[in-house]
N, C-alpha and C positions, 0 to 999 in steps of 0.2 A: 679591790680593784687594782690592777696594775696598768701602767702606761707602757704600751708597746709601740715602738717605731719600726717601720719597715721601709728600707731603702731599695726601691726597684719593684716595678709591677709587671715583670716579665712572667714567663710560665711559673717559675719557682715562687716569685713574689705573689702572684695571683693565687696559687695553691695555698700558700701560707696565710694570706689574707682571708680567704674563704674558710679555711680551717678555724681560724680564730673567731671570725664573725659569726659563723654558724654554730660553733660549739661553746664559745666562751663570751657571750654578749655582755657580760659584766665588766669586761676589760675595755680599755680605751685604745683604739688603734689609729695611728697616724701614718699615712703613706706618702712617701716622696718619690717622684719619678721625673726624669728629665725630658721625657717624650710627651707627645700630645695624644697618645693612644695607649691602650692597655691590652695585653694578652694576645699580641699578634703571633699567629702561627707561621713562623719563618719557614717551616718545612714546606709550606705551600707557595713560597715565592716563585720557584721555578714553574709550578703549575700555572700560576698567574701570568708570568712572563710569556710562557708558551701557549697561552690562551686555551688551557685545558679546563679552566673553571670559568663560570660566567660572571660571578660577582665577587670581587676581592673583599668586600665587607664580610663575607662568610668566613674569612680567615680570622675573625675576632670572636671570642666567646665571652668576653666580659668588657666592662667599661667603667669609667669614673663614676657614672651615675649608678651602676649596679652596686659598686662598693659603698658609695655614699648612702644608698638606700638601706644598707645594713648598718648604718651609723659610723662608718669609717670617716675620718677626716683625710681628704685626698688632695695633695698638692701636686698638680701636673705642671709640666714645663718648668720644673724647679730643679736647679742644679745644686746638689749637696756639695758644699765647699769643704766642710770639715766635720769630723766627729770628735768631740771632746770626750774621750773615753773616761777620763778621771771624774769629770763632772756629770757624765751621763746625759749628754746633750748633742743633738744633731743641728747643724747650722747650714742654711741654704739660701739661694737667691732665686726669686721667681723671674718670669720673663720681663717684668717691668723694673727689675733691679731692687725689688723690695726684699729686705732680709727677713728670713723666717727661722725661728728657733723652736725646737721641740725637745722637751726633757723626756727621758725614758727610764723605765725600770729594766726592761728587756729590749734588746736591739736585734733585728734580723736584717742581715745584709744580703741583698739579691741583685748585685750590680752586674751580673752576667759576664759577657766576654766582649772583646773587641777584635776586629779583623787584624790579622797579622799583616804588617806593612813591611815589605822587604826593602833593603837599602839599594835601590836601583834608580838610575836617572829617569826623569820624565814622568814621575808619578803625579806631578802637579798639572799636567796637561789636561785641557778640557777633553772629555771623552774617556777618561780613566775612571771607572766606577767600581764600587764595592757592594757586596751583598750582605746586608745585615737587617736593616730596619725596613718597615713598610714603605717609607719614603724612597729608599733605595730601589725597591722593586717597582714602585710607580715610575721613577725616572727611567729605569732601564726599559720598562714596558713602553714608555712613550718614545724613547730614542729608537727602539727597534721598529717603530712605525714610520720613521723618517726614511725617505727613498735614498738619501745619500749615504746611509749606513748600510753597506753591503757586506763587509767582512768584519767579523768580530773575533778577537783573540781572547780566549779564556785561559787565565793563568792558574794552574793547579788542577790536578785530576783526582782529587778526593771526592767525597759525596757531592758537595756543593758544585764543584767545577763540572763534574760529569752531568749533573742535573741541568745546570745552566747551559752547557753545550747542547744538550738535547733540546732545551727550550729555544735556543737560537735557531737551530735547524727547523723546528716546528714553525718558526716565524718566517721561514724562507730565506734566511741569511746564511752566508758561508761562515762556518765555525771552525776556528783553529784552536786546538786544545794542547796547551803546553804543560809538560811535567818533567821535573828533573830526574825522576826515576824511570824505569823502563816499562812500566805498566801502570794502569789506573787502579785506584781503590786498594793499594797495597797495604794500607794500615789495617784493613779488615779481612782481606781475602788472600789466600795463597794463589800462586800463579795459575794453577789448574782452573781457577774460577775467573781471575781478573783478565786472563788472556781471552776468555770468551767475551767478556764485556768490551775489551778492545775491538774485537771483531764486530760486535753489535754496533758500536759507535762508528767505526769506519764504514761498515756496510750501510749505514744510514747517512753517510755524507759528512761526518765529522772528520776533519783532517787532523791526524794525530802527529804531534811533535814531542815524542817521548825521548828521554835521555838528553834533553836539551835544557840548559840553564838560562833563563831570561836575564839579560844584563842591562838592557836599556829600552825605554819606550821613546821613540823619536817622533818629532813633529814640529811644525812651525805654526803655532797658534792653536793646534789641535792634534789629536793622535793621527799619525800617518804610517807608522811601522813599529814592529817589535823586533828587537835585536837579541839573538841568543849567542851562545858560544859556538853555534854551528851555521848561523846564517841570519839574514834579515828578511822579514816578511811584511808585506803591506797589510795594513789594518786600519779600519775607520773608527774602531772602538775597542777598548780593552776592559775586561771584567776581571778583577782580582778575586781569586777564590782559593788562596793558599791555605786558609784555616783561621782559627781563632785562638786568642790568648785570654787568660782570666783577667778581668778588670778589677784590680785590687789596690789601686792607688790610695783609696781612702784609709785603708788599714796599714799602710806602709810604716814599718818600724814599731807598730803597736800589736799586730797579730802575727802569730807564727804562720809561715807559709811552707808549701810543699815545693818540690823541685821545679814544677811547672810555673810556680808563682801563685798558685791557688791557695786560698786560706785552708790551712789544715784543720779539719774538724773531726770530732769523735762520732760514734754511731748515733748520737742524739743531735747531730749537726752543730754542736757547740764548739766554738773556737777556743784558742788558748786563754781567752778572757771569759770568766764566768758571766753568764747572762747575755753573752753576745754570740749570735748564731750566724752562720753563713750557709747559703743554699744555692743550688743551681750551678751555672757555669763558672762562678767565682770560687767554688769550693771543691775540695776533694770528695771522692766517694771511696767506699771500701769494696775492693774487687774480690769476689769469692774465688775467681779463677787464680789470681795471684796470691791470695791470702794476705794482702797488704793494701795500703792506701794507693789510689791511682787518680788520674785526672781523665774523666770520660764525659765530655760535654754532649749530652743527649737530652732532648726534651723530656723523655720518660724519667730519666734520673732527676731532672730538675723538679718535676711535679712531686715525685715521691719525697725528695728532700724537703720541699716546702711543707708538705703535710706533717712530716716528722718534726720539723722545727716549730711549726705552729702549735702542736700539742705540747711539746716540751717547754716552750716559752710560757705556756699557760699553766704549767704545773703537772701535766699528765706525762709521766715518764714512759716513752716508747723508744725503741731503737730500730735503726735501719736493719733490714735483713741483708744488706749488701747488694751488689749489682753484678751482672755478667756482661754488661755492655751490649745487650741484644740490639740488633739493628737490621735494616733492610733497605733495598733500593729497587726501583722499577724503571727501566730505561727502554723506550721503544718496545714495551711489552715484556721485556726479559727481566725476570725477578730473581734477585739474589738476597739471601738472608744469612746472618751469622750471629754467633754468640760466643763469648769467652775469648780465647786466644787463638790466633793463627799460628802456623809453625814458627815463623820468625820471632813473634812475640813470646812464644813459649820458650824458645831457645835463649832469648835475651833475659828472660826471667830466671834462668838457671835450671829449667827442667830438661830432661832428655825425652823429647816428645816422639811418639810414634803416631802413625795415622793409618786408618783404614778407610777405603772409599768404595763407592759402587755407583753404577749408572744403569738406569733402566727406565721403561715407561712408567707413568703413574698408575695405569690400569692394565689389565690383561690385554694381550694383543688383539683379541677378538672385539674389543671396544674400539671402534674406528673413528669416533668423533671426540673432540676435546680430550685427547690423550697424548700428552707430550712427554718427552724424555726428561728425567730428573737426575741430577748428579748430587751426591752427598759425600762429604768427608768428615770423619770424626777424629779428633785429635785427643790423645790420652798420654798420660805419663808412664814411662816404661817401668819405673820403680813401684809406684803405688797403683798403677793402672786406672786411676781415677780420670774421668772425662775432664778435659781442659778447654775444649772448644768444639764447635761444629759449624759447617758451612753447607748451604744448599742452594741450588739454582735450577730454574726451569722457566719455560713460558707458561707453565701451569702455576696456579696460585698454591704454593706449598708452604706458605708463610707460617701457618699454625704449627707445623712440625718443629720449628726452631724453639718453641716454648718448652717442649719436652727436654731439650738439651740444656736450656737455661736452668730449669729446675734440677736437672741431673748435676750440673756444675755446683749449684747452690748446696745441694744435699750430698755432694762428694761421692756420687755414684760411680762405680767402676764400669769400664767397657764390658766386662763379663756379665754384669747384671742386666745389660741390655740385650744380650744374645737370645734369651728366650722370653723377653717381655711380651705380655699379652697385648697384641695389637690386632684389632678386629679386621676381618676381610669381607668385602662385598664388591663385586666387579664395578659397580657404579662409582666406587671411591678409590680402590687400591688393588694391589695384588696379594695373593696369599703369602708368597715369599717377597715381601715388600722391601724396598731399598734400605730402610732403617735396620730391619732384621738382618738382611744380607750383608750389610756393611759391618754390623756388630759381629756376626758369625765369622767374618773374614779376618777379624783381628787376631794377631798372633800372640 
């Protein structure tokens, strides 16, 4: 029997805990978490705020009771103050100020990420909110129900910001979306796609303030305006959605970190200290597109890393297959999915990327119902011709197609291999000369 301590019961932590408890019941697992809930699906926050789901409790898939029923010792609302790596001990304080200590043979750190807080004036004003925890979603949901909240400024046009802007509009409020870059979602998509989403947002009433840098939030006792390098705009509430940074303070000076500040781990999720693992948003992943370590904070990556760490901590050696960073978004019914690298990311990584693209309807023209246009771009390396990334968008649900490209990146498939790939045809589903085939055939 080994003593395993897990810090954090987020997606990664819950996956690690269940892996250990379900497969290695002979071990002793102690879990610490600073929150009062476990396993919150943060990806559902915007759906909850926008009243697109009925019951926010459906956003939880585990609980303290569920883990305790499997014989874990679970300390909720307990802040871990220190890890004594030399002695193999975790030290924390519960909500009553009682000191708790737990010795470990193996340690798994799942401390997740924290919202990025820019250095601008006015962040301490009432009405400035962040999006991370369930409690944050609850508060924003309640505030949007108040009649004096009429205009909401959302800062940041990445995934979270765009989703929150949609949710604000669904609540009947005016939404101002601020972004320092000149388009939304630029971390995942090329302009050919992101400009479409810009139009979707503005067409549904989101007021876009792109290429504007927020400098100050003004107000007397509460939020009253947002000041950028181009103007001042009245607002009753501000939601910060710039992004997240790895929460790695507990291992500072003790564990090797990556450029982003995340704990650097190997394919077994083990850190620079033997027997200490890091998972989820506080750790690196191996990017198959880049062929190197990266920081890609996604729930899917978190869950896989938790499973890998759980097995390795219990003596079963398995390695991560790496990731492609596959992701997707659906805003006002418009669906965009991507995997691997976009053009700018490929260039930054030192590749000489080429791309091929195509646009057509999902099904033959004689299918008159539920037949939307689809656009696809495949990015590949000029030298090796291996696929580096792909992006797809449509009002149609074309999301399953991106998995093909995720596997292609992992397996280092070339663009030429896709040209005559056996893809079935039936008018109910697709076209005989479908957009994947046509894009691949168009590659030079």
